[in-house]
C-alpha positions as a printed NumPy array, in Angstrom:
array([[  1.323,   9.257, -17.653],
       [  3.773,  11.626, -19.297],
       [  0.925,  13.874, -20.437],
       [ -0.456,  13.851, -16.9  ],
       [  2.944,  14.859, -15.494],
       [  3.156,  17.649, -18.084],
       [ -0.262,  18.861, -16.931],
       [  0.91 ,  18.665, -13.331],
       [  3.901,  20.857, -14.158],
       [  1.708,  23.423, -15.944],
       [ -0.871,  23.516, -13.166],
       [  1.67 ,  23.799, -10.36 ],
       [  3.869,  26.305, -12.167],
       [  6.966,  24.119, -11.955],
       [  9.32 ,  22.815, -14.604],
       [  8.876,  19.449, -16.294],
       [ 12.14 ,  18.318, -14.69 ],
       [ 10.776,  19.184, -11.255],
       [  7.5  ,  17.364, -11.967],
       [  9.421,  14.278, -13.056],
       [ 11.603,  14.483,  -9.96 ],
       [  8.491,  14.102,  -7.788],
       [  7.799,  10.736,  -9.438],
       [ 11.405,   9.594,  -8.935],
       [ 11.673,  10.406,  -5.241],
       [ 12.579,   6.914,  -4.078],
       [ 15.12 ,   6.337,  -6.833],
       [ 16.755,   9.741,  -6.359],
       [ 17.116,   9.284,  -2.616],
       [ 18.539,   5.901,  -3.486],
       [ 19.556,   3.019,  -1.305],
       [ 22.916,   3.529,   0.368],
       [ 22.868,   0.333,   2.391],
       [ 21.615,   2.163,   5.469],
       [ 17.852,   2.287,   5.297],
       [ 14.542,   2.298,   3.445],
       [ 10.878,   2.695,   4.326],
       [  8.497,   0.678,   6.461],
       [  4.818,  -0.371,   6.037],
       [  2.699,  -3.438,   6.801],
       [  0.089,  -4.516,   4.226],
       [ -2.729,  -7.069,   4.258],
       [ -5.529,  -8.58 ,   2.198],
       [ -8.378, -10.851,   3.249],
       [-11.334, -12.484,   1.49 ],
       [-13.747, -14.039,   3.979],
       [-17.474, -14.382,   4.457],
       [-18.271, -12.485,   1.279],
       [-16.073,  -9.551,   2.298],
       [-12.894,  -8.462,   0.532],
       [-10.762,  -6.029,   2.474],
       [ -7.225,  -4.807,   1.891],
       [ -4.989,  -2.047,   3.135],
       [ -1.992,  -1.19 ,   5.226],
       [ -0.197,   1.077,   7.642],
       [  2.148,   3.552,   5.97 ],
       [  5.336,   4.082,   7.981],
       [  7.464,   7.157,   7.286],
       [  8.977,  10.158,   9.112],
       [  6.352,  11.713,  11.353],
       [  6.107,  15.068,   9.534],
       [  4.673,  13.324,   6.48 ],
       [  1.336,  12.826,   8.247],
       [  0.653,  16.537,   7.688],
       [  0.707,  15.886,   3.926],
       [ -1.734,  12.964,   3.836],
       [ -4.491,  13.178,   1.216],
       [ -6.891,  11.089,  -0.85 ],
       [ -7.17 ,  11.854,  -4.566],
       [ -9.893,  10.845,  -7.003],
       [ -8.303,  10.549, -10.439],
       [-10.538,  10.22 , -13.494],
       [ -8.786,   8.476, -16.357],
       [ -9.923,   8.837, -19.985],
       [ -9.617,   5.197, -21.025],
       [ -9.639,   3.05 , -17.894],
       [-11.029,   2.784, -14.377],
       [-11.122,   5.839, -12.16 ],
       [ -8.79 ,   5.794,  -9.155],
       [ -9.151,   6.562,  -5.459],
       [ -5.569,   6.979,  -4.27 ],
       [ -3.959,   7.738,  -0.904],
       [ -0.828,   9.841,  -1.044],
       [  1.43 ,  11.696,   1.35 ],
       [  3.755,  13.345,  -1.152],
       [  2.219,  16.191,  -3.179],
       [  2.654,  15.875,  -6.93 ],
       [  3.286,  12.129,  -6.992],
       [  0.761,  10.543,  -9.386],
       [  1.262,   6.918,  -8.372],
       [  0.659,   5.362,  -4.966],
       [ -1.767,   3.128,  -3.054],
       [ -5.495,   2.689,  -3.452],
       [ -8.441,   1.207,  -5.326],
       [-10.093,   1.71 ,  -8.686],
       [-13.653,   1.737,  -9.975],
       [-13.23 ,  -1.766, -11.453],
       [-12.807,  -3.139,  -7.937],
       [ -9.033,  -3.58 ,  -8.017],
       [ -6.885,  -2.671,  -5.008],
       [ -3.117,  -2.138,  -4.87 ],
       [ -1.182,  -1.8  ,  -1.632],
       [  2.414,  -2.554,  -0.765],
       [  5.61 ,  -1.827,   1.04 ],
       [  9.329,  -1.331,   0.628],
       [ 11.661,  -4.242,  -0.042],
       [ 15.258,  -3.679,  -1.034],
       [ 17.75 ,  -5.672,  -3.087],
       [ 20.765,  -4.493,  -5.11 ],
       [ 21.022,  -3.639,  -8.801],
       [ 19.028,  -0.414,  -9.013],
       [ 19.318,   1.086, -12.489],
       [ 17.85 ,   3.506, -14.992],
       [ 14.391,   2.179, -15.709],
       [ 10.684,   2.451, -14.915],
       [ 10.293,   4.021, -11.435],
       [  8.558,   2.228,  -8.596],
       [  5.755,   4.719,  -7.94 ],
       [  4.707,   4.788, -11.588],
       [  4.758,   0.971, -11.507],
       [  2.216,   1.17 ,  -8.677],
       [  0.093,   3.562, -10.748],
       [  0.279,   1.278, -13.784],
       [ -0.901,  -1.675, -11.691],
       [ -3.699,   0.425, -10.188],
       [ -5.068,   1.224, -13.657],
       [ -5.781,  -2.449, -14.455],
       [ -9.022,  -4.363, -13.876],
       [ -7.768,  -7.772, -12.679],
       [ -4.894,  -9.208, -10.669],
       [ -3.669, -11.029, -13.79 ],
       [ -3.555,  -7.796, -15.812],
       [ -1.796,  -5.885, -13.036],
       [  0.747,  -8.665, -12.6  ],
       [  1.456,  -8.788, -16.323],
       [  2.014,  -5.031, -16.571],
       [  4.201,  -4.758, -13.464],
       [  6.337,  -7.819, -14.124],
       [  7.161,  -6.951, -17.75 ],
       [  8.569,  -3.525, -16.902],
       [ 12.287,  -2.745, -17.071],
       [ 12.175,  -1.775, -13.391],
       [ 14.469,   0.862, -11.903],
       [ 14.186,  -0.246,  -8.278],
       [ 12.361,  -2.576,  -5.913],
       [  8.919,  -2.682,  -4.286],
       [  6.361,  -5.157,  -2.987],
       [  2.796,  -4.991,  -4.339],
       [ -0.263,  -6.663,  -2.812],
       [ -3.122,  -6.768,  -5.321],
       [ -6.755,  -7.922,  -5.116],
       [ -9.599,  -7.885,  -7.659],
       [-13.371,  -8.182,  -7.87 ],
       [-13.145, -11.92 ,  -8.545],
       [-11.656, -12.398,  -5.073],
       [ -8.1  , -13.016,  -6.254],
       [ -5.192, -12.006,  -4.001],
       [ -1.575, -11.944,  -5.133],
       [  1.597, -10.457,  -3.716],
       [  4.471,  -9.502,  -6.037],
       [  7.96 ,  -9.037,  -4.618],
       [  9.468,  -6.959,  -7.417],
       [ 13.247,  -7.084,  -7.737],
       [ 14.861,  -5.264, -10.684],
       [ 15.415,  -8.572, -12.486],
       [ 12.984, -11.11 , -11.042],
       [  9.591, -11.356,  -9.381],
       [  8.649, -13.402,  -6.356],
       [  4.976, -14.399,  -6.229],
       [  3.068, -15.115,  -3.008],
       [ -0.476, -16.478,  -2.885],
       [ -2.864, -16.261,   0.074],
       [ -3.424, -18.944,   2.683],
       [ -7.091, -19.392,   3.586],
       [ -7.883, -16.166,   1.767],
       [ -5.422, -14.145,   3.827],
       [ -2.063, -12.542,   3.169],
       [  0.154, -10.222,   5.234],
       [  3.479,  -8.662,   4.215],
       [  6.066,  -6.36 ,   5.782],
       [  9.555,  -5.275,   4.642],
       [ 11.604,  -8.319,   3.761],
       [ 11.543, -10.875,   0.981],
       [  9.719, -14.142,   1.57 ],
       [ 10.254, -15.906,  -1.768],
       [ 13.229, -18.32 ,  -1.587],
       [ 14.864, -17.06 ,  -4.784],
       [ 15.094, -13.512,  -3.364],
       [ 16.307, -14.277,   0.16 ],
       [ 19.96 , -14.067,  -0.854],
       [ 19.401, -10.514,  -2.157],
       [ 17.806,  -9.166,   1.03 ],
       [ 19.21 ,  -5.787,   2.145],
       [ 16.561,  -4.172,   4.36 ],
       [ 16.075,  -6.853,   7.038],
       [ 19.351,  -6.145,   8.919],
       [ 18.384,  -2.479,   9.184],
       [ 14.776,  -2.851,  10.334],
       [ 14.686,  -6.248,  12.091],
       [ 11.212,  -5.55 ,  13.465],
       [  9.884,  -6.547,  10.029],
       [ 10.123, -10.204,  11.141],
       [  7.999,  -9.713,  14.247],
       [  5.516,  -7.472,  12.446],
       [  5.014, -10.2  ,   9.859],
       [  4.521, -12.866,  12.514],
       [  2.079, -10.829,  14.585],
       [  0.178,  -9.514,  11.578],
       [ -0.186, -12.98 ,  10.076],
       [ -1.397, -14.446,  13.378],
       [ -3.91 , -11.647,  13.927],
       [ -5.183, -11.851,  10.363],
       [ -5.668, -15.624,  10.592],
       [ -7.873, -15.145,  13.648],
       [-10.192, -12.625,  11.97 ],
       [-13.597, -13.74 ,  10.72 ],
       [-15.732, -11.503,   8.529],
       [-18.54 , -14.031,   8.055],
       [-20.856, -12.387,  10.583],
       [-22.979,  -9.9  ,   8.668],
       [-22.995,  -7.624,  11.737],
       [-19.218,  -7.253,  11.625],
       [-17.994,  -3.683,  11.238],
       [-15.043,  -4.139,   8.919],
       [-13.323,  -0.903,   9.885],
       [-13.466,  -1.669,  13.596],
       [-12.259,  -5.228,  13.065],
       [ -9.392,  -4.434,  10.716],
       [ -8.559,  -1.315,  12.7  ],
       [ -7.707,  -3.533,  15.672],
       [ -5.21 ,  -5.392,  13.494],
       [ -3.575,  -2.178,  12.289],
       [ -3.503,  -0.767,  15.849],
       [ -1.593,  -3.743,  17.265],
       [  1.151,  -2.921,  19.804],
       [  1.975,  -6.42 ,  21.004],
       [  5.696,  -6.145,  20.256],
       [  6.176,  -2.627,  21.553],
       [  6.608,   0.667,  19.705],
       [  7.911,  -0.992,  16.521],
       [  4.725,  -3.045,  16.147],
       [  2.249,  -3.036,  13.254],
       [  1.122,   0.36 ,  14.588],
       [  4.536,   1.969,  14.619],
       [  5.743,   4.682,  16.972],
       [  9.233,   6.114,  17.307],
       [ 11.543,   3.317,  18.371],
       [ 15.286,   3.018,  18.103],
       [ 15.745,  -0.488,  16.756],
       [ 19.071,  -0.043,  15.001],
       [ 21.986,   2.374,  14.666],
       [ 20.353,   3.981,  11.647],
       [ 18.513,   7.262,  12.293],
       [ 16.186,   6.528,   9.384],
       [ 14.413,   3.822,  11.344],
       [ 12.643,   6.485,  13.408],
       [  9.38 ,   6.163,  11.517],
       [  5.806,   6.234,  12.708],
       [  2.577,   5.081,  11.102],
       [  1.659,   8.31 ,   9.316],
       [ -1.373,   6.755,   7.65 ],
       [ -3.593,   3.696,   7.946],
       [ -5.859,   2.495,   5.144],
       [ -8.722,  -0.023,   5.184],
       [-10.143,  -0.454,   1.686],
       [-13.393,  -2.107,   0.652],
       [-12.979,  -1.989,  -3.126],
       [-16.24 ,  -3.832,  -3.865],
       [-18.062,  -0.83 ,  -2.416],
       [-15.768,   1.842,  -3.829],
       [-14.544,   3.184,  -0.536],
       [-11.351,   3.669,   1.446],
       [-11.253,   4.349,   5.147],
       [ -8.177,   6.41 ,   5.984],
       [ -6.615,   7.429,   9.281],
       [ -4.078,  10.24 ,   8.889],
       [ -1.757,   9.141,  11.672],
       [ -1.442,   6.278,  14.145],
       [ -4.711,   4.272,  14.077],
       [ -4.441,   3.681,  17.833],
       [ -4.868,   7.433,  18.394],
       [ -7.155,   8.684,  15.616],
       [-10.329,   7.644,  13.809],
       [-10.789,   6.556,  10.2  ],
       [-12.44 ,   8.853,   7.674],
       [-14.446,   7.352,   4.825],
       [-13.717,   8.335,   1.215],
       [-15.768,   7.202,  -1.795],
       [-15.875,   7.699,  -5.512],
       [-18.186,  10.435,  -6.715],
       [-21.766,   9.476,  -7.541],
       [-21.28 ,   8.789, -11.254],
       [-18.73 ,   6.111, -10.425],
       [-20.364,   4.803,  -7.259],
       [-23.52 ,   3.794,  -9.151],
       [-21.589,   1.014, -10.893],
       [-20.338,  -0.529,  -7.649],
       [-22.12 ,  -2.768,  -5.166],
       [-24.654,  -1.354,  -2.791],
       [-23.04 ,  -0.211,   0.424],
       [-23.867,  -2.363,   3.467],
       [-24.967,  -0.568,   6.574],
       [-22.507,   0.065,   9.364],
       [-23.661,  -1.511,  12.62 ],
       [-20.908,  -0.873,  15.143],
       [-19.617,   2.43 ,  16.42 ],
       [-16.11 ,   3.363,  15.414],
       [-13.788,   4.401,  18.167]])
């Protein structure tokens, strides 16, 4: 990773310190007890389909920076990664081994000098199985906090609530898992810091879990993007729903986020469907690995329903 960041600095004509700063964005901004970031993530294995993804909630101007990168690694799987912050080498996506990594902000105290959160996401994304990704992420001397939702080709789903000192583990129920921006594991509840600032995380979790439980992917004629897009476009609790629009829900100005990106990944087929903005307003664009990688993945099933 350090060599890659050095190459980034050379290619962009910036200093090594500046290139490192891009990877440390969350830690440098810090947590002052007044805010964090949003996001709602999901994973489902049903009817032979494995789908994962999320809405990315951040200040609205970030949607102009949305991109999908294909990263070819010398020794491991290639990566297909969504990003909205130029120069950051670790964020959400899938790899050519069929692994997916998504996630969202959770906040607890004790941040320290250590391995930064976005590079922890990248490290997890370079693994081939949920067990390998969990082992790498949980053994780090972590600088800050994050939640990771990971799936693999074997159909495993696992959610890791990463505190700086401990890890909460959540397993799916009926092959489904949904997560927002507060801790769910009992041992971490006493450390919760973000919930009082973005209380909509409770309702987003409830609605997302209910909607996900009702989804069936067993019908071979199901268009996965249309079906999961309805989940990520949900407005049932108003503007601060799963599909987030500007909504003053607290006294903190930082809660004025929107869904700047929406991702529906089908890692078995090597593709991510990405909407660069609110999914209720825009369509998803399909991104795949290049041909030399795609040949090693499953054949792509035909799409049968129109996407709106």
